[in-house]
C-alpha positions in Angstrom: 10.0 30.1 56.8 7.5 29.1 59.5 6.5 32.7 60.2 6.2 33.5 56.6 3.9 30.6 55.9 1.8 31.6 59.0 1.5 35.1 57.7 0.4 33.9 54.3 -2.2 31.6 55.9 -3.5 34.5 57.9 -3.8 36.5 54.7 -6.3 33.9 53.4 -8.8 35.0 56.0 -9.6 38.5 54.6 -9.4 37.1 51.1 -12.0 34.5 52.0 -14.4 37.0 53.5 -13.8 39.6 50.8 -14.4 37.1 47.9 -17.5 35.5 49.4 -19.0 38.9 50.3 -18.4 40.4 46.8 -19.7 37.4 45.0 -22.7 37.1 47.3 -23.4 40.8 46.8 -23.3 40.4 43.0 -25.5 37.3 43.0 -28.0 38.9 45.5 -28.6 41.9 43.3 -28.8 39.9 40.0 -32.0 40.9 38.1 -34.9 38.4 37.9 -36.4 35.8 40.3 -34.1 32.8 40.9 -37.2 30.6 41.3 -38.6 31.4 37.8 -36.3 28.9 36.1 -37.3 26.0 38.3 -40.7 25.4 36.9 -39.8 25.8 33.2 -42.7 27.0 31.1 -45.1 26.5 34.0 -44.3 28.5 37.1 -44.1 26.8 40.5 -47.2 26.8 42.7 -47.3 29.6 45.2 -47.0 27.2 48.1 -43.8 25.6 46.7 -42.3 29.1 46.1 -43.1 30.1 49.7 -41.5 26.9 51.0 -38.3 27.4 49.0 -38.1 31.1 50.0 -38.5 30.2 53.7 -36.0 27.4 53.5 -33.3 29.4 51.7 -34.1 32.7 53.5 -34.6 34.5 50.1 -36.9 37.1 51.7 -34.3 38.0 54.3 -32.0 41.1 53.9 -28.7 40.7 52.1 -26.5 40.8 55.3 -28.7 38.2 57.0 -28.5 35.8 54.1 -24.7 36.3 53.9 -24.3 35.7 57.7 -26.5 32.5 57.6 -24.4 31.3 54.6 -21.1 31.8 56.5 -22.6 30.1 59.6 -23.5 27.0 57.5 -20.0 27.0 55.9 -18.3 27.1 59.3 -20.5 24.2 60.4 -19.4 22.1 57.4 -22.7 22.4 55.6 -22.3 23.6 52.0 -26.1 23.7 51.6 -28.2 22.4 48.7 -29.6 23.6 45.5 -33.2 24.8 45.0 -34.0 21.4 43.7 -32.8 19.7 46.9 -29.5 18.4 45.5 -26.5 18.6 48.0 -23.9 20.9 46.7 -21.1 19.0 48.5 -21.9 15.9 46.6 -21.9 17.7 43.3 -18.6 19.3 43.9 -17.1 16.1 45.2 -17.8 14.6 41.7 -16.9 17.8 39.7 -13.8 19.0 41.4 -11.5 16.0 40.7 -12.5 16.3 37.0 -11.6 20.0 36.7 -8.5 19.4 38.8 -7.3 16.8 36.3 -8.1 19.0 33.4 -6.1 21.9 35.0 -3.2 19.6 35.8 -3.0 18.5 32.1 -3.1 22.2 31.0 -0.4 23.2 33.6 1.9 20.4 32.5 1.3 21.2 28.8 2.0 24.9 29.2 4.9 24.4 31.6 6.9 21.8 29.6 6.3 22.9 26.1 6.2 26.7 26.9 9.5 26.6 28.9 11.3 24.4 26.3 10.1 26.5 23.4 10.9 29.7 25.2 14.3 28.5 26.1 15.2 27.6 22.6 13.7 30.8 21.3 15.6 32.9 23.9 18.9 31.2 23.1 18.4 31.7 19.3 17.1 35.2 19.5 16.6 36.6 16.0 17.0 33.2 14.3 14.3 31.6 12.2 13.2 29.3 15.0 12.7 32.3 17.3 10.5 34.0 14.7 8.6 30.8 14.2 7.8 30.4 17.9 6.8 34.1 18.2 4.4 33.8 15.3 3.0 30.6 16.7 2.4 32.1 20.1 0.8 35.2 18.7 -1.5 33.1 16.6 -2.6 31.0 19.6 -3.2 34.2 21.7 -5.2 35.8 18.8 -7.5 32.8 18.4 -10.3 32.5 21.1 -10.3 29.4 23.2 -13.7 28.3 22.1 -12.5 28.4 18.4 -9.5 26.2 19.3 -11.9 23.9 21.1 -14.3 23.5 18.2 -11.4 23.1 15.7 -9.8 20.4 17.9 -13.2 18.7 18.4 -13.9 18.7 14.7 -10.5 17.6 13.4 -9.5 15.1 16.0 -13.0 13.9 17.0 -15.0 14.0 13.8 -12.4 13.8 11.0 -9.6 11.7 12.4 -11.7 10.0 15.2 -8.7 9.8 17.6 -10.7 11.2 20.5 -14.3 11.2 21.6 -16.3 14.2 20.4 -17.9 14.6 23.8 -16.1 13.5 26.9 -19.1 12.8 29.1 -19.2 11.6 32.7 -16.4 10.0 34.6 -13.7 10.9 32.0 -10.2 9.3 32.1 -6.9 11.1 31.9 -6.7 10.1 28.2 -10.1 11.6 27.4 -9.1 14.9 29.1 -5.8 15.1 27.2 -7.0 17.2 24.2 -9.4 19.4 26.3 -6.6 20.1 28.7 -4.3 21.1 25.9 -7.0 23.4 24.5 -7.5 24.9 28.0 -3.7 25.5 28.4 -3.1 26.7 24.8 -3.2 30.4 25.5 -1.2 30.1 28.7 1.4 28.0 26.7 1.8 31.0 24.4 2.3 33.4 27.4 4.8 31.1 29.1 6.7 30.7 25.8 7.0 34.5 25.4 7.8 35.2 29.0 10.5 32.5 29.1 12.0 33.7 25.9 12.2 37.3 27.3 13.8 36.2 30.5 16.3 33.8 28.9 17.4 36.4 26.4 17.9 38.9 29.2 19.8 36.6 31.6 21.9 35.0 28.9 23.7 38.4 28.4 24.4 39.1 32.0 27.9 39.1 33.5 27.6 36.0 35.7 26.7 33.9 32.6 29.7 35.2 30.6 31.9 34.5 33.7 30.6 31.0 33.9 31.4 30.4 30.3 34.9 31.9 30.6 35.6 29.5 33.5 35.1 26.6 31.1 31.8 25.3 32.3 29.9 23.2 29.8 27.2 24.9 27.8 24.6 22.5 29.3 25.6 23.5 32.9 25.7 27.2 32.0 22.2 27.1 30.5 20.7 24.9 33.3 22.4 26.3 36.4 22.8 30.0 35.4 20.5 30.9 32.6 17.3 28.8 33.0 17.3 28.7 36.8 17.4 32.5 37.1 14.9 32.9 34.3 12.2 30.8 35.9 11.1 32.9 38.8 8.6 35.1 36.9 7.6 32.0 34.9 6.8 30.0 38.0 4.8 33.0 39.3 2.7 33.1 36.3 2.1 29.3 36.3 1.2 29.3 39.9 -1.4 32.1 39.4 -2.6 30.3 36.3 -3.7 27.2 38.2 -6.6 29.1 39.8 -7.4 30.9 36.6 -7.5 27.7 34.6 -9.9 26.0 37.1 -12.2 29.1 37.0 -11.8 29.5 33.2 -12.6 25.9 32.4 -16.2 26.8 31.9 -15.7 27.3 28.1 -13.7 24.1 27.6 -16.0 22.0 29.7 -19.0 23.3 27.8 -17.5 22.5 24.4 -16.4 18.9 25.3 -19.4 18.3 27.6 -17.2 17.8 30.7 -19.2 17.8 34.0 -16.6 19.8 36.0 -16.5 22.9 38.2 -17.0 25.2 35.2 -20.1 23.3 34.0 -21.6 23.5 37.5 -20.7 27.2 37.9 -22.4 28.2 34.6 -25.5 26.1 35.5 -25.6 27.9 38.9 -25.3 31.3 37.4 -27.9 30.6 34.8 -30.4 29.3 37.3 -29.6 31.9 40.0 -28.3 29.3 42.6 -26.6 31.9 44.8 -25.4 29.5 47.4 -23.8 27.2 44.8 -22.2 30.1 42.9 -20.6 31.5 46.1 -19.5 28.0 47.2 -17.8 27.3 43.9 -16.1 30.7 43.8 -14.9 30.2 47.4 -13.4 26.9 46.4 -11.6 28.5 43.5 -10.3 31.3 45.7 -8.9 28.7 48.1 -7.1 26.9 45.2 -5.7 30.3 44.0 -4.4 31.3 47.4 -2.8 27.9 48.1 -1.2 27.8 44.7 0.4 31.3 45.3 1.6 30.1 48.7 3.3 27.1 47.1 4.9 29.4 44.4 6.3 31.7 47.0 7.9 28.8 48.8 9.4 27.5 45.5 11.1 30.9 45.1 13.7 29.9 47.7 14.5 26.7 45.7 15.0 28.5 42.5 17.0 31.5 43.8 19.2 31.0 46.8 19.3 34.7 47.4 15.7 34.6 48.5 15.3 33.6 52.1 12.1 33.4 54.1 12.9 33.5 57.8 11.4 35.0 60.9 12.5 38.5 59.9 11.2 38.3 56.3 
């Protein structure tokens, strides 16, 4: 296990450099002048533009800019925006909000998706199976921003059971509906994936043998069917954590949530290259760590999987 974890940690190094290089490359060659949006309708004075270009090395070649960015990262300095706002301070406020939003989405899609998929897989071909499949297909077909606007209008405007706009410093309760909207599509995929796995495992020999030995139905389902069906589901959920944090830009925009997605969109719109790369690097780290945790959980779900020094 120790050697496996060490190898996975070492794999983060090329992922880090590859992701930051690719994103920095794309941002560097974006059309337009990043300083043009700072002055609004009136362009910045030439002296101010020269000062900003010198401070942020905007006139340097791409590789020089990228090297200077990595050097500042390794020194613990995440830099600042063109307006002089520290990026670290902004992310310190935004990251916990998006993390809470993603946790709500993960819990929603995991619990309801697995439960609905289990019921659907055990009742394959029945009316409840058809109902869950139609529901999941409907959720997948409807874009996330449509679900968000519908939830905002019905629950916020008509029923008034939630605030229309979440705003700053949101509580867990205020993030409940946005989190469910964020995890809605993933819920549908978890449901369908769990259903497929349960239906397949339920017909295997070891399940029939366990039933023939007189084990209770609850034990057969829990210990033999569900446990062996969850490995691909856990894989998807682990990968989805990073995807949800990166994909929260739409949900956070609809509900006015000042999270990572909000800051990422603002950085892309204003051409804040350092801020874009820093946020993406943070999301890459979350994605890699989540996958590392998922790989370790494999051994808990399936005793046949062993990660030792020879694995």
